C-alpha positions as CSV (number, residue, x, y, z in Angstrom):
1,X,-25.3,51.6,5.0
2,X,-22.1,51.5,3.0
3,X,-20.5,48.3,1.8
4,X,-17.2,47.2,3.3
5,X,-14.6,44.8,2.0
6,X,-15.8,42.2,4.5
7,X,-19.1,41.9,2.7
8,X,-17.6,39.6,0.1
9,X,-17.0,37.0,2.8
10,X,-20.5,36.9,4.2
11,X,-22.2,35.7,1.0
12,X,-22.0,35.6,-2.8
13,X,-24.8,37.6,-4.4
14,X,-26.2,36.4,-7.6
15,X,-25.3,38.8,-10.3
16,X,-28.2,39.9,-12.5
17,X,-29.7,42.6,-14.6
18,X,-32.5,45.0,-13.6
19,X,-30.3,47.9,-12.7
20,X,-29.5,49.0,-16.2
21,X,-31.2,52.3,-15.7
22,X,-29.2,52.9,-12.5
23,X,-26.0,52.5,-14.5
24,X,-27.2,54.9,-17.2
25,X,-24.8,56.4,-19.7
26,X,-22.8,58.6,-17.3
27,X,-19.4,56.9,-17.2
28,X,-17.6,59.9,-16.0
29,X,-15.0,59.6,-18.7
30,X,-14.7,63.3,-19.0
31,X,-13.6,64.1,-15.5
32,X,-10.6,63.6,-13.3
33,X,-7.5,61.6,-13.9
34,X,-4.0,62.9,-14.4
35,X,-2.6,61.3,-17.5
36,X,-2.7,61.8,-21.2
37,X,-3.7,59.2,-23.7
38,X,-6.9,57.2,-23.9
39,X,-9.7,57.9,-21.4
40,X,-10.4,55.0,-19.0
41,X,-13.2,54.6,-16.6
42,X,-12.6,52.6,-13.4
43,X,-15.3,51.5,-11.0
44,X,-15.1,50.6,-7.3
45,X,-17.8,49.6,-4.9
46,X,-18.4,52.0,-2.0
47,X,-16.1,51.1,0.9
48,X,-17.1,52.0,4.4
49,X,-13.5,52.8,5.4
50,X,-12.5,56.4,5.6
51,X,-9.8,57.5,3.1
52,X,-10.2,54.6,0.6
53,X,-12.0,56.7,-2.0
54,X,-9.4,59.4,-1.9
55,X,-6.6,56.8,-2.1
56,X,-7.9,55.1,-5.2
57,X,-8.4,58.5,-6.9
58,X,-4.8,59.4,-6.0
59,X,-3.5,56.2,-7.5
60,X,-5.4,56.9,-10.7
61,X,-4.2,60.5,-10.9
62,X,-0.6,59.3,-10.8
63,X,-0.9,57.2,-13.9
64,X,0.6,59.0,-16.9
65,X,-0.3,56.7,-19.9
66,X,-4.1,57.2,-19.7
67,X,-6.7,59.6,-18.4
68,X,-8.3,57.4,-15.7
69,X,-11.5,58.5,-14.0
70,X,-12.6,56.7,-10.8
71,X,-16.2,56.2,-10.1
72,X,-17.3,55.3,-6.5
73,X,-20.5,53.3,-6.8
74,X,-22.9,53.1,-3.9
75,X,-25.8,50.7,-3.8
76,X,-25.9,47.1,-5.1
77,X,-22.6,47.2,-6.8
78,X,-22.6,43.6,-8.1
79,X,-25.9,44.1,-9.9
80,X,-24.9,47.4,-11.2
81,X,-21.7,46.0,-12.7
82,X,-23.4,42.9,-14.1
83,X,-25.9,45.1,-15.9
84,X,-23.3,47.6,-17.2
85,X,-21.1,44.9,-18.6
86,X,-23.9,44.2,-21.1
87,X,-23.8,47.7,-22.5
88,X,-21.3,50.1,-24.1
89,X,-21.6,52.5,-21.2
90,X,-19.9,50.4,-18.5
91,X,-16.4,50.7,-17.1
92,X,-13.2,49.8,-18.8
93,X,-11.6,48.6,-15.5
94,X,-13.7,47.5,-12.6
95,X,-13.5,46.0,-9.2
96,X,-15.4,42.7,-9.0
97,X,-16.3,40.1,-6.4
98,X,-15.3,37.4,-9.0
99,X,-15.4,37.6,-12.0
100,X,-18.3,35.2,-11.9
101,X,-18.4,32.1,-14.0
102,X,-21.3,33.6,-16.0
103,X,-19.2,36.7,-16.8
104,X,-16.2,34.6,-17.9
105,X,-18.3,32.1,-20.0
106,X,-20.3,35.0,-21.4
107,X,-17.2,36.7,-22.8
108,X,-17.7,39.8,-20.6
109,X,-14.2,40.0,-19.2
110,X,-10.7,40.1,-20.8
111,X,-8.1,37.4,-20.2
112,X,-5.4,38.9,-18.0
113,X,-3.1,35.9,-17.8
114,X,-0.1,37.7,-19.3
115,X,-0.2,40.4,-16.7
116,X,1.1,38.0,-14.1
117,X,4.0,36.6,-16.1
118,X,6.9,36.1,-13.8
119,X,5.0,37.0,-10.6
120,X,2.0,34.6,-10.6
121,X,3.6,32.5,-7.8
122,X,3.7,35.6,-5.6
123,X,-0.1,35.9,-5.5
124,X,-1.7,33.9,-2.7
125,X,-3.1,30.8,-4.5
126,X,-6.2,30.6,-2.3
127,X,-7.5,33.9,-3.8
128,X,-6.0,33.6,-7.3
129,X,-7.5,30.1,-8.0
130,X,-11.1,31.4,-8.0
131,X,-10.1,34.1,-10.5
132,X,-8.8,31.3,-12.9
133,X,-10.8,29.3,-15.4
134,X,-9.6,27.1,-18.2
135,X,-6.0,27.9,-17.3
136,X,-6.6,31.7,-17.8
137,X,-6.6,34.5,-15.2
138,X,-9.7,36.8,-15.4
139,X,-9.1,39.1,-12.4
140,X,-6.1,40.3,-10.4
141,X,-6.7,39.9,-6.7
142,X,-6.3,43.3,-4.8
143,X,-6.4,42.5,-1.1
144,X,-7.4,39.6,1.1
145,X,-10.0,39.5,3.8
146,X,-10.1,36.5,6.1
147,X,-12.1,35.2,9.1
148,X,-10.8,33.6,12.3
149,X,-11.7,32.7,15.9
150,X,-10.9,35.3,18.7
151,X,-10.6,34.0,22.2
152,X,-10.0,35.6,25.6
153,X,-6.8,34.2,27.1
154,X,-7.8,35.0,30.7
155,X,-11.1,33.3,30.5
156,X,-9.7,30.1,29.0
157,X,-6.9,30.1,31.6
158,X,-9.4,30.6,34.5
159,X,-11.4,27.6,33.1
160,X,-8.2,25.5,32.8
161,X,-8.6,25.3,29.0
162,X,-6.2,25.3,26.2
163,X,-7.1,27.1,22.9
164,X,-9.2,24.5,21.1
165,X,-7.3,22.7,18.3
166,X,-10.2,20.4,17.3
167,X,-13.9,20.9,16.7
168,X,-14.7,18.6,19.6
169,X,-12.5,20.7,21.8
170,X,-14.3,23.9,20.6
171,X,-17.6,22.4,21.5
172,X,-16.3,21.3,24.9
173,X,-14.7,24.7,25.6
174,X,-17.8,26.6,24.6
175,X,-19.8,24.7,27.1
176,X,-17.3,25.0,30.0
177,X,-16.9,28.8,29.3
178,X,-20.6,29.5,29.4
179,X,-21.8,31.1,32.7
180,X,-24.9,33.1,33.7
181,X,-23.3,36.3,32.3
182,X,-21.0,35.0,29.5
183,X,-21.6,32.7,26.6
184,X,-18.9,30.4,25.4
185,X,-19.0,31.2,21.7
186,X,-20.5,33.7,19.2
187,X,-20.9,32.5,15.6
188,X,-23.5,35.1,14.6
189,X,-27.0,35.7,15.7
190,X,-28.2,32.8,13.6
191,X,-25.9,30.3,15.3
192,X,-23.3,30.3,12.6
193,X,-25.4,29.2,9.6
194,X,-24.8,32.4,7.7
195,X,-21.1,33.0,8.2
196,X,-19.5,29.6,8.5
197,X,-20.7,28.3,5.1
198,X,-18.3,25.6,3.9
199,X,-15.7,26.2,6.6
200,X,-16.6,23.1,8.7
201,X,-16.4,21.0,5.6
202,X,-12.9,22.1,4.9
203,X,-12.0,21.6,8.5
204,X,-13.1,18.0,8.1
205,X,-10.7,17.6,5.2
206,X,-13.3,18.0,2.5
207,X,-14.1,20.7,-0.2
208,X,-17.2,22.3,-1.6
209,X,-16.1,21.4,-5.2
210,X,-13.2,19.1,-6.0
211,X,-10.4,20.1,-8.4
212,X,-12.0,18.1,-11.1
213,X,-15.4,19.8,-10.7
214,X,-17.3,17.3,-8.6
215,X,-19.2,17.6,-5.3
216,X,-16.5,17.6,-2.6
217,X,-18.5,16.7,0.5
218,X,-20.3,13.5,-0.4
219,X,-18.7,11.9,2.6
220,X,-19.8,10.8,6.1
221,X,-17.3,13.2,7.6
222,X,-19.4,16.1,6.4
223,X,-22.5,15.0,8.3
224,X,-20.4,14.4,11.4
225,X,-18.9,17.9,11.3
226,X,-22.2,19.7,10.8
227,X,-23.9,17.7,13.5
228,X,-21.4,19.1,16.0
229,X,-22.5,22.6,15.1
230,X,-26.0,21.6,16.2
231,X,-24.5,20.4,19.5
232,X,-23.2,23.9,20.1
233,X,-26.6,25.4,19.4
234,X,-28.6,22.9,21.4
235,X,-26.2,23.1,24.3
236,X,-27.0,26.8,24.8
237,X,-23.3,27.7,24.7
238,X,-23.8,30.0,21.7
239,X,-24.5,33.7,22.1
240,X,-27.7,34.6,20.2
241,X,-29.4,37.9,19.8
242,X,-26.3,40.0,20.3
243,X,-26.6,43.8,19.7
244,X,-24.3,43.5,16.6
245,X,-23.6,40.5,14.4
246,X,-20.5,38.4,13.9
247,X,-18.6,40.9,11.8
248,X,-18.6,43.4,14.7
249,X,-16.3,42.5,17.6
250,X,-18.4,44.4,20.2
251,X,-19.9,41.3,21.8
252,X,-16.4,39.9,22.3
253,X,-14.8,43.1,23.7
254,X,-17.7,43.8,25.9
255,X,-17.4,40.4,27.6
256,X,-20.6,38.9,26.3
257,X,-18.8,35.9,24.9
258,X,-15.4,34.2,25.6
259,X,-14.8,33.3,22.0
260,X,-16.1,34.9,18.7
261,X,-15.8,34.2,15.1
262,X,-15.1,37.4,13.2
263,X,-12.7,38.9,10.7
264,X,-9.2,40.4,10.5
265,X,-10.8,43.8,10.1
266,X,-11.8,43.6,13.8
267,X,-8.3,43.1,15.0
268,X,-7.4,46.8,15.6
269,X,-10.5,47.3,17.7
270,X,-10.0,44.1,19.7
271,X,-6.3,45.1,20.4
272,X,-7.4,48.6,21.5
273,X,-10.0,47.3,23.9
274,X,-8.3,44.1,25.3
275,X,-4.6,44.7,24.9
276,X,-2.8,41.3,25.1
277,X,-5.8,39.4,26.6
278,X,-6.8,37.7,23.4
279,X,-5.5,35.2,20.9
280,X,-6.7,34.1,17.4
281,X,-7.1,30.7,15.8
282,X,-8.2,29.1,12.5
283,X,-11.4,27.1,12.5
284,X,-10.3,23.9,14.2
285,X,-9.8,20.6,12.5
286,X,-12.3,17.8,12.7
287,X,-11.7,14.1,12.4
288,X,-8.7,12.1,11.4
289,X,-8.4,13.7,7.9
290,X,-9.2,17.2,9.2
291,X,-7.2,20.3,9.0
292,X,-7.6,23.9,10.2
293,X,-9.7,26.0,7.9
294,X,-9.6,29.8,7.2
295,X,-12.1,31.3,4.7
296,X,-10.6,34.0,2.6
297,X,-11.9,36.3,-0.2
298,X,-10.6,39.0,-2.5
299,X,-12.1,41.6,-4.8
300,X,-10.3,41.6,-8.1
301,X,-9.5,44.2,-10.8
302,X,-10.9,43.1,-14.2
303,X,-11.2,44.6,-17.7
304,X,-14.5,44.7,-19.5
305,X,-14.6,43.0,-22.9
306,X,-16.7,46.0,-24.2
307,X,-13.9,48.5,-23.4
308,X,-12.8,50.5,-26.4
309,X,-9.3,50.5,-25.0
310,X,-8.8,47.0,-23.8
311,X,-5.0,47.0,-24.1
312,X,-4.7,50.3,-22.4
313,X,-6.9,49.1,-19.6
314,X,-4.8,46.0,-19.2
315,X,-1.7,48.1,-19.0
316,X,-3.2,50.2,-16.3
317,X,-4.3,47.2,-14.2
318,X,-0.8,45.8,-14.5
319,X,0.7,49.1,-13.4
320,X,-1.6,49.4,-10.3
321,X,-2.1,45.9,-9.1
322,X,1.1,44.2,-10.2
323,X,3.8,46.8,-10.3
324,X,2.8,49.5,-7.7
325,X,3.5,47.4,-4.6
326,X,3.7,50.5,-2.4
327,X,0.1,51.4,-3.4
328,X,-1.0,47.8,-2.9
329,X,0.3,47.8,0.7
330,X,-1.2,51.3,1.3
331,X,-4.6,50.1,0.0
332,X,-4.5,47.0,2.3
333,X,-3.4,48.6,5.5
334,X,-3.8,52.4,5.6
335,X,-7.6,52.6,5.5
336,X,-8.7,49.3,7.2
337,X,-6.9,46.1,8.1
338,X,-6.4,43.6,5.3
339,X,-3.7,41.4,3.8
340,X,-2.1,42.3,0.5
341,X,-2.7,39.6,-2.1
342,X,1.0,39.3,-2.8
343,X,2.7,36.9,-0.5
344,X,5.9,39.0,-0.5
345,X,4.0,42.1,0.6
346,X,2.1,40.3,3.3
347,X,5.4,38.9,4.7
348,X,7.2,42.2,4.8
349,X,4.3,44.6,5.8
350,X,5.3,46.1,9.2
351,X,1.7,46.0,10.5
352,X,1.5,42.3,9.8
353,X,4.8,41.1,11.2
354,X,4.0,40.6,14.9
355,X,1.3,39.2,17.2
356,X,-2.2,38.3,16.2
357,X,-1.7,40.0,12.8
358,X,1.2,37.7,12.0
359,X,-0.8,34.7,13.1
360,X,-3.6,35.8,10.7
361,X,-1.2,36.0,7.8
362,X,0.2,32.6,8.6
363,X,-3.3,31.1,8.9
364,X,-4.2,32.6,5.5
365,X,-1.1,31.2,3.8
366,X,-1.2,27.8,5.4
367,X,-5.0,27.1,5.8
368,X,-6.8,29.6,3.5
369,X,-9.6,28.5,1.2
370,X,-11.8,30.6,-1.0
371,X,-15.3,29.8,-2.4
372,X,-14.7,27.9,-5.7
373,X,-15.5,29.5,-9.0
374,X,-17.9,26.6,-9.8
375,X,-19.8,27.1,-6.5
376,X,-22.8,28.9,-8.0
377,X,-25.5,30.9,-6.2
378,X,-27.9,28.0,-6.7
379,X,-25.5,25.6,-5.0
380,X,-24.9,28.1,-2.2
381,X,-28.6,28.5,-1.5
382,X,-29.2,24.7,-1.4
383,X,-26.3,24.2,1.0
384,X,-27.0,27.3,3.2
385,X,-30.6,26.3,3.7
386,X,-29.7,22.8,4.7
387,X,-27.0,24.1,7.1
388,X,-29.5,26.4,8.8
389,X,-31.9,23.5,9.3
390,X,-29.1,21.3,10.7
391,X,-27.8,23.9,13.2
392,X,-31.1,25.4,14.4
393,X,-33.7,22.7,13.9
394,X,-31.6,19.6,14.6
395,X,-32.4,18.2,11.1
396,X,-30.6,15.0,10.3
397,X,-27.3,16.0,8.7
398,X,-26.9,12.9,6.6
399,X,-30.3,13.2,4.9
400,X,-30.0,17.0,4.5
401,X,-26.6,16.6,2.8
402,X,-27.8,13.8,0.5
403,X,-30.3,16.2,-0.9
404,X,-27.8,19.0,-1.2
405,X,-25.3,16.7,-3.0
406,X,-27.9,15.8,-5.6
407,X,-28.8,19.5,-6.2
408,X,-25.1,20.6,-6.3
409,X,-24.1,17.7,-8.6
410,X,-26.9,18.7,-11.1
411,X,-25.7,22.4,-10.9
412,X,-22.1,21.4,-11.5
413,X,-23.2,19.4,-14.6
414,X,-25.1,22.4,-15.9
415,X,-22.2,24.9,-15.6
416,X,-19.6,22.4,-17.0
417,X,-21.8,21.9,-20.1
418,X,-21.8,25.7,-20.6
419,X,-18.0,25.8,-20.6
């Protein structure tokens, strides 16, 4: 099964070694590319969207200041890249779900701050912030993926309901929309533990990690919000055991659920099947300090510190991901459905200017949050396990979160000492 851009929103894999042999010494530097000058190798993970591979090879072939060879990498791309960055046979330029804190602190990637001189403010801050550490930018965001709530207008109207603007209203609506044939809400076959992550915390006005590097959910509001997710599960208003999971809109378009949490990538299929009979929402706010929340993510272009041509690689990244705005819009919208990382491009792109697509852009700009750079795999695992116990088993949210807060606090202390 090929990887798609949406995979970066589902979970953050721990980068590790072990695939050094898979990377090998075949960098492909001798093939392809259209320019003269130094030979550069560029890696991408294998997208599931037809035409993407041909597009990125076309972009590279148009570059005249270097001979750029694109490698399309199937398999566990994050592990392959992490291993290759420790050798001299890895890429010069590479796509990365990060860079990770370990890669930055380990000196494996090049500082790219100067590439955004004069245009930094045009990059969506929600996805640029996790690429930034110690005031320096380590990756240039390419395109944005985001998640949102789809709802059937006709079903809500028939039930006398307004689109839910609060988490309490969502719980209430899910119950009232549930019938013998239709469930009120689909958050994934596990009840939402896997996909929602920190979204309910942000909706309660909290954070995973504060701006000064501390636990951002050591607050009673966190337990209250997560407890409401269990109410959804226990009330049997959630669709469970659907033929396809949350990232696929088939349960929604087939009428198995009145509302579904999914991604922007699903929008073209939903529009094709349902016409105007749907709307989209951010995850609704919870509590007096709450706010709508929209999880976002972005792969970035980075430069390996082991590259023999670091300055040439930086120049190529600037050309492709800063200067070539037409290619950036093409990459985002011609082979799938994504939002350009540049605010100006997202605003002017014809496919994003009306209807639910325009709503999605607005949600991303106004309510978007990305997983913080300091949120490590160990922190993610501790929180995810607790969230699953709260939702599915009815475990006490307060006691579960106290344990998570201790573990995450210790993890944050560890990574800050390594800085």
